[in-house]
KEVO-325370 format. One record per residue (C-alpha): residue in one letter; z, x, y. Coordinates in steps of 0.5 Angstrom, whole numbers, plus 500, padded with zeros to 3 digits. Example, Ala and Ser with C-alpha at 12.3 -4.5 7.8 and 13.67 -1.06 7.14 Angstrom:
2
a516525491/s514527498/
//
This chain:
884
x466577163/x473579165/x479576162/x483571166/x490574166/x495568168/x500570174/x507569171/x511563175/x518563175/x523558176/x527562181/x522563185/x521555186/x520553194/x519546197/x512545199/x511547206/x507540207/x507533205/x501529203/x503521205/x497518203/x490520200/x484515200/x479517195/x472515195/x469517188/x461516187/x460517180/x454521177/x453524171/x451531174/x453530181/x459526182/x461526190/x468526192/x471524199/x478525200/x482523206/x489526206/x495524211/x499531212/x505533215/x509539215/x515538211/x521536215/x526539211/x524546212/x525549219/x520554223/x513555222/x510552216/x505557216/x498556212/x496550208/x494552201/x490547197/x489547190/x482547188/x477549182/x470548180/x469544186/x463545191/x465544198/x460540202/x464538208/x471539212/x474535217/x480536221/x482529225/x475527225/x472533227/x468539223/x473545222/x470551224/x468556219/x473561221/x479556221/x479556213/x479561207/x475558201/x476562194/x476560186/x483558187/x482553193/x482552200/x487555205/x487552213/x489558216/x493555222/x494547221/x497543226/x504542227/x504535227/x502530222/x494530221/x488528217/x484532213/x478530210/x474534205/x467532201/x466536194/x461535189/x463536181/x459536175/x463531170/x457532164/x458540164/x466539164/x467541156/x474543158/x476535158/x481537164/x480534171/x474529171/x469529165/x464525162/x463525155/x460520150/x458516156/x465515159/x467518165/x475520164/x480524167/x486528165/x490531170/x496533167/x498539168/x493541173/x487538173/x487534179/x485540183/x478540179/x477533182/x478535190/x483539194/x490538194/x497540193/x497539186/x504540184/x509535181/x514535188/x508532192/x508525192/x503521195/x500513195/x493513192/x488508194/x481509190/x475507191/x470508185/x462507186/x457507180/x451505177/x452498174/x448500168/x452507167/x459504168/x460497169/x468498168/x471502174/x479503173/x484507177/x491507178/x495501181/x493494183/x486492183/x483490190/x476489193/x470489188/x463488188/x456490188/x453494193/x447490197/x440493195/x442498190/x444498182/x451500184/x457497185/x464499187/x472497186/x478499190/x485500187/x491501190/x498504187/x504502192/x508507188/x508514191/x506519185/x504526184/x497528183/x498529175/x499522174/x492520178/x487517173/x480514173/x475511168/x468509168/x464506163/x461501158/x468498155/x470492152/x476489154/x482486150/x487482155/x493478154/x499476159/x506478160/x512476164/x517480165/x525478165/x525477172/x519472171/x513477174/x507476171/x503482168/x496482166/x495487160/x489490158/x486494153/x479497154/x476500148/x469503146/x464498144/x465495137/x472497137/x475490140/x478488133/x482494132/x486493139/x490488137/x496492134/x496496140/x497490145/x502487140/x506494140/x505494148/x508487149/x514489144/x515496148/x516492154/x521487152/x525493148/x525497155/x528491158/x533490153/x535497152/x535500158/x534494163/x527497166/x522492168/x514494169/x513494177/x505493178/x500487177/x496490172/x498495166/x491498163/x490502156/x484506155/x482509149/x477514149/x474518143/x474525147/x481527149/x485533149/x492530148/x494524144/x495520151/x497520158/x502516162/x498515168/x501510173/x499503171/x493506167/x494510161/x489514158/x489515150/x486518145/x483512141/x487515135/x493512138/x490505139/x485503134/x488500128/x485496122/x488495115/x481498112/x481504117/x488505119/x494508114/x501505115/x502512118/x497511123/x500504125/x507507126/x503512130/x500507135/x506504136/x510510137/x505513142/x504506146/x511506147/x512513149/x507512154/x509506157/x516508157/x514514162/x513509167/x520510169/x522516165/x516520168/x513516173/x518512178/x522519177/x518525176/x520532175/x520537181/x516542178/x513544171/x520548169/x523541169/x518538164/x523536158/x526532164/x520527163/x518529156/x524530152/x528524155/x522519153/x521522146/x528520145/x527513148/x521512143/x525515137/x530509139/x525504139/x522506133/x529506130/x530499132/x523496130/x523500123/x528503119/x533507123/x535512117/x528513115/x526515122/x532520123/x529523117/x522523119/x524526126/x528532123/x523533118/x518534124/x523538128/x525543122/x517544121/x515545128/x520547133/x525551128/x519555126/x517556134/x524558135/x524563130/x517566132/x514570138/x513564142/x520562142/x522559149/x528555152/x528547153/x527549160/x523555160/x525560166/x518563167/x511561164/x504564165/x500557163/x503551163/x498548159/x502552153/x509549154/x507542151/x511544145/x515542140/x521545144/x520541150/x519535146/x523534140/x528539141/x529536148/x530529145/x535532141/x539535147/x539528150/x541525143/x547530143/x549528150/x549521148/x554523142/x558527146/x560522151/x559515147/x553510148/x557506153/x558512158/x551514156/x548508158/x552508165/x549515166/x542512165/x543507170/x546511175/x540516174/x535510175/x539508181/x540515184/x533518183/x528512183/x522515187/x524522186/x522529183/x528530180/x531536176/x535537170/x541539174/x540532178/x540528171/x546531168/x550530174/x549523173/x553523166/x558528169/x560523174/x560517169/x564521164/x568525168/x566531164/x564539166/x557539163/x556547165/x557549158/x552543155/x547546160/x546552156/x542548151/x536547156/x537555158/x537558151/x532559146/x533559139/x536555133/x544556133/x547557126/x553554124/x557557118/x562553115/x568555111/x573550108/x580551105/x584546101/x592547100/x594542095/x602545096/x602544103/x597538103/x592540108/x585541109/x582546114/x575547116/x573553120/x566553124/x563559127/x556559131/x551564132/x544564135/x539569133/x535574139/x529571142/x524574146/x527576153/x534573150/x537578146/x544575146/x547568147/x553565149/x556559145/x553552146/x557545146/x555543139/x557536137/x558536129/x559529126/x563529120/x567525115/x572527109/x570524102/x576523097/x575523090/x574516089/x568516094/x571513100/x572516107/x579519108/x583517114/x587524115/x591526121/x589532125/x594537126/x591542131/x586539135/x587542142/x580545143/x577540139/x574533141/x579527140/x574522138/x574520131/x569523126/x567528132/x568536132/x566538139/x564546137/x564549144/x567556142/x564562137/x569560132/x574554132/x579551126/x581544125/x586542120/x588536117/x595534114/x596529108/x590531104/x593532097/x586532093/x581536095/x575532099/x568533100/x566534107/x560530110/x558535116/x553534121/x552527120/x546524122/x544531124/x548530130/x545537133/x539541132/x542547128/x542550122/x548549117/x551554112/x556551109/x560553102/x559546098/x557547091/x552544087/x557539084/x559537091/x552536093/x551531087/x557528089/x555527096/x548524094/x552519090/x557517095/x556519102/x556513107/x551517112/x544516109/x542522113/x547527109/x545523103/x538525103/x540532106/x544533100/x538532095/x534536100/x539542100/x539542092/x532542092/x531548097/x536552094/x532552087/x525553091/x528559094/x530562088/x524560084/x519563089/x523570088/x522569081/x515568082/x514574086/x517578081/x513574075/x519572072/x520565069/x522559073/x528555071/x527548072/x532544076/x533538071/x540536073/x538536080/x531532079/x535527075/x540525080/x535525085/x531520081/x537516080/x538515088/x531514088/x531508083/x537505087/x534498089/x540497094/x536502098/x531501103/x524503099/x522507105/x528511104/x527512097/x520514098/x524520103/x528522097/x522523093/x519528098/x521535096/x522540102/x516542106/x513549106/x516551113/x523549110/x522554104/x519559109/x525559114/x530561108/x526567106/x529574110/x524579107/x517577108/x514570106/x509570100/x505563101/x503564094/x510565091/x512559095/x506554093/x508556086/x515554086/x513548090/x508546084/x513548079/x518543082/x513537083/x511538075/x518538073/x519531076/x513529072/x515532066/x522530066/x522523070/x514521069/x516514066/x521513071/x516515076/x511510073/x516504073/x518506081/x510506082/x509499079/x515496082/x513497089/x506494088/x505488093/x502482091/x501479099/x496480104/x496487108/x501487113/x503494117/x510491118/x516496116/x518492109/x511493106/x510500109/x516502106/x514499099/x507503100/x510509102/x515509095/x509507091/x505513093/x511518093/x512516086/x504517085/x504524088/x509526083/x507523077/x500526078/x503533079/x501535072/x494533073/x494529067/x489524065/x493518065/x496520072/x489521075/x487514071/x492511075/x490514082/x483513080/x484505079/x488505086/x482508089/x477503086/x481497088/x485499094/x485493100/x488498105/x487505108/x494507106/x493506098/x486508098/x487515102/x494516098/x490516092/x484520094/x489525096/x491526089/x484526086/x482531091/x488536090/x488534082/x482531080/x477536080/x470533079/x473526080/x475528087/x468530089/x465524087/x471520091/x470524097/x462522097/x464515096/x469515101/x464518106/x459513104/x463507105/x466510112/x461514116/x461509122/x468510123/x470517126/x477516126/x476515118/x472521118/x477525121/x481524115/x475526110/x475532114/x483533113/x483532106/x478537104/x481542109/x488542106/x486543099/x491549097/x486553094/x483560096/x476557096/x478552101/x475557107/x468556104/x469549104/x471549111/x465553113/x460549109/x463542113/x462545120/x455545118/x456537117/x452533122/x459529123/x462535125/x462538133/x466543136/x466539142/x470534139/x477535139/x479530134/x474533129/x476541131/x484538129/x482535123/x478540120/x480547123/x486545125/x488542119/x486548115/x490553120/x496549121/x497545115/x494549109/x499555108/x496557102/x488558104/x490560111/x494566109/x489568104/x491575101/x484578104/x485576111/x479572111/x482566114/x485569119/x479572122/x475566121/x480562125/x480568130/x473567131/x473559132/x479561137/x474565141/x468560140/x473554143/x475559149/x469558152/x468550151/x475548151/x481553152/x487548151/x484546144/x483554143/x490555145/x493550140/x489552134/x492559136/x499557135/x497557127/x499564128/x506563131/x510565124/x505571123/x511576124/x515573118/x509574113/x510580107/x507586110/x500586107/x498579110/x502581116/x498587118/x491582117/x494577122/x496582127/x489585126/x486578128/x490577134/x489584136/x481582136/x482576140/x486580145/x481585146/x476580147/x473579154/x473573158/x479570155/x482564159/x489563161/x491559156/x488563150/x490570154/x497567155/x499565147/x495571144/x499576149/x506573147/x504572140/x503580140/x509582144/
//
């Protein structure tokens, strides 16, 4: 079996489509093993192109062609070519024409879960990025926008619910048969990747909604039977998202019906298909007994994200897949703002930056680094990355910071007005803000075109005699694959100078010719820039990169005393938290070096005590106090190591830090834990969620010494919890620290929740993330469980994905066994579901940073995959780039 080597697609080679498809009428006759799809396409040569338009090549994969008609007449065999990539009309008419195709597909055999598939008894589609070609022959590219009318037919007993995009039309029984049909029409032209179809035996939760202008909308959430009571929160989140988008961006919904369908077998989190969003049920189902506060927040955020795509992705789509960040980065920014307004803005910012640093910074520093808008790709499915999503959102945030909220809002309004109904580009998007701000955005565009995480180095100088204070900033960006050298980027640095009394100094700039004149903003646009302030008689402490105003690594010259001062006095919540994180990280980096050299690791008692004072301050939001109690992550530490990452040494240092908290601040931690108890019925609202987060962060640190007293508290919480948040937090402590207690609690947890698949995913995940070399054996054993299936993406992510991506100790076993195990699973999944296989392979993204012994074993595992026959495009692309 040959390897499917992907062809390199380049942005510079983009050409407009030679043909356009104005309308498509689909007639889909659903059957488990042989679904028939009739498609009538109204096609015309693209009037924007001159001369002979040449052959018409329609994309198509895994289709069996049954018939082909041109303008109602059968097409001669010598008038077209057919191969595994599609259908080509050799000499199509020069005038508008109608092409009708008849194909059959096998949804039950579609384990890739791309195109139309049938899994768990439900017909579902996933067409982004290139799945529609697995349903029928089409110009499967984002810049071909068509009006879709879809007729669906099925046995009533097999699929009593029939759904597609747009507004519902005619529906009914088919006389003399056990079948029925439904017609859906979407009046808004859209690309094929936004097509959706669902058929199955589903339950419906529905409510009415009225837009600001008075348009009635029928809101529907469809779930699998028995899950109805877990859909109420999703419905509430949808309604709040619709109101927020009207208030914040002036965007109203534009169809008569908005439907969400939750299915258990889905490759992605969710998909924004026009008017019919298909979701992994992980991001729809929520009830106090089965969902954590994080689950509720995830449901809320993903519901909002997919709904916001109605304008930033659907009404305005992307011209080509290189512009993916135009819809994804922008919409992530929008859902971040929604959550910030709904919950705690400082906490949301901290959470987003944690995610960015853990995932995107790691991606930027490895072999898979790529720009926010890549210049080439070989498999588009592999560019749904943290760089496109999270860094893409940070670029939008920087834009707003640079031009100000009012000008940014005007630019968004212009974008919606100018490009509604278009397939747009990044240049067209940025041009709207250039117009409203009057700024030259050419340098800002480098954020879209250059890979890597910039590093900003800061040096400060105070001259008490001259009463001046100087800040010198230097920016660099390390080489990344294909980009050995980088040009300076526009970096907004929000800042303040804080005087000895803890108040901000209003100092006058004396040299600001090349800097932004906005108060509190340094616009770093050259390799090196200097800013001087006059009238500063006493040395201030600078608060730099406030609210994390740019996705960069900051290297400043602040002392530990300065950071302790910021922790006590900085009015910017993010930088107050950052001061604590930096002090802990500095200690962890030193401690892991000592661990590698078998030296004693001194405990950071003064730092821990200062953090505990801040965490105990009841004037702060409980959720914010919880963030103060969370040490830096493993990737945070790993990214600060230059000469080879030793995962065991990092883990030892992190354990020592946690134990220092427990040993020196145990009484305070227990007091915080007890003070955060809630004497009220469970609610997923921000206030209660913050208290639970604080309580469980304190419990995790308190139990880090594995003392009987702490484990007793965890056991009591597990036994008495009335919600999944507290139950799972306590179970995590018992599994990680409690030995036999953990084993007993796991058995009880499984017995109590075995009928809830999403909860059993948590059960798998907890066992897969125990930081112990023996965890590999446990994972192998769990794969034999009747509850595990390699065909279920959620199960694979919960067990194997968690082991590989969220357990650096066990995955990076010194003997390399875990690398080989994951490589075997990648090859197994390669034949079943290449997308899931490729994402699992992403666990190796930082392999080149490991110390030599592990690095060579990781390389061997990757080379084994690369040498295998029959690799999919998805896996071949990732492994080739990883080894480059």
